[in-house]
N, C-alpha and C positions, 0 to 999 in steps of 0.2 A: 347471478354473479358474474364477473367483468373479469374475465381473461387477464391476464399479467402479457405483456408483448413479448414474444421472444425479439433474446439478444442477437448480435449479430453470431458468436457464436454457435451458439442453438441450430440458428440458420443453416451456418457453413454444417455443420455435424450431418445437419437434415440432408444440406446436401450430398453430401461426404455417402451418406448409404443410399440413398437414389442412382446415386452410380455408379456402388457397389452391385447395389441388388441388378440394375438394367445387364451390367458388365455379365451375373452367373445368370443372368436367363438366356442369354446369348439370341439363337436363332429361336427358341420358343417361343411362341403367340402367349401376349398379355394375358389373355382369355384364358390360354391351360394353366398355367402359373399361379393366376391366382384361384381359378376352382381348384387346385391341389391343396391351397395357401385354406381357401374355406375364406375366400376375401371376394368381394368383386374386382373388376378388370378395372373401374373408377379407383377403388379404392387404390389399388396398385402403381394405375397412373398419374394422379395424385401423389404417391410417397418417392416414385421415380426421377418426377421431377420436381420434385422439393415446395409443389403448396404443400405438401401436408410432412416438415419438418420433424413431428414428434407425434409420428406414428406409439399407438399402445404395444409395451412391451407383449402382449397375447398376439398381436398380429405380425408383431418382427420375426418373432419368433415360428410360428408359421410361415412364413417365406422362405426365413431361414432352413426351414427342415425341409420346405417343397423344393426351396436351390440347393439341397446338399451341402449349406455354408453349416459351419457351427457360431455359436452367441457368439465363443471367446473372438471367431476369427472377425467377425460383425465388427464388437466392441473394438478388439488389437487396431483394426484399420479404422473406423470410423470416430473415435473418443482423439477429443485436444487434450496434447499438454499446455497447460498455461503459459502462457506466456513466461519466457524470460525465467524458467522456475531450471531448477538444476540441471534435473533431470532430461530437460528436452534439452538445452543449452549440449550436455553430455553425450544424448543420443545424436541431438545432430552433427557435433563432430566426430563420432567413433562409430558411424551405421556405414553397414556398406551396404549399396542397394540386395534384395531378396525378390525374388520373383514365388511370389506366391497363385500357386494353382486356384481358379473358381472353382471349375468343374474336374471333378474326377473324371 
């Protein structure tokens, strides 16, 4: 089975996810967080570096739980609005910067 190449948007979303997870991990070791999520440290490394831009849903859910993040927060911070959509233009024009704590 041949896998369809990822779009630039999918790659960008994967990079955002990786950055968010890395920030949420903070000073905790990659090995400890990966073990807590039930995945390998190498899998976490690939996700954080963007080399695995489309991890499985249950992998992301396990990492979110291990890091104290909600799936809603991950979606909100990683999803891309379609370029030029009315919602994205309005939100960019009226958005005020907000600070979302990654770790409670």
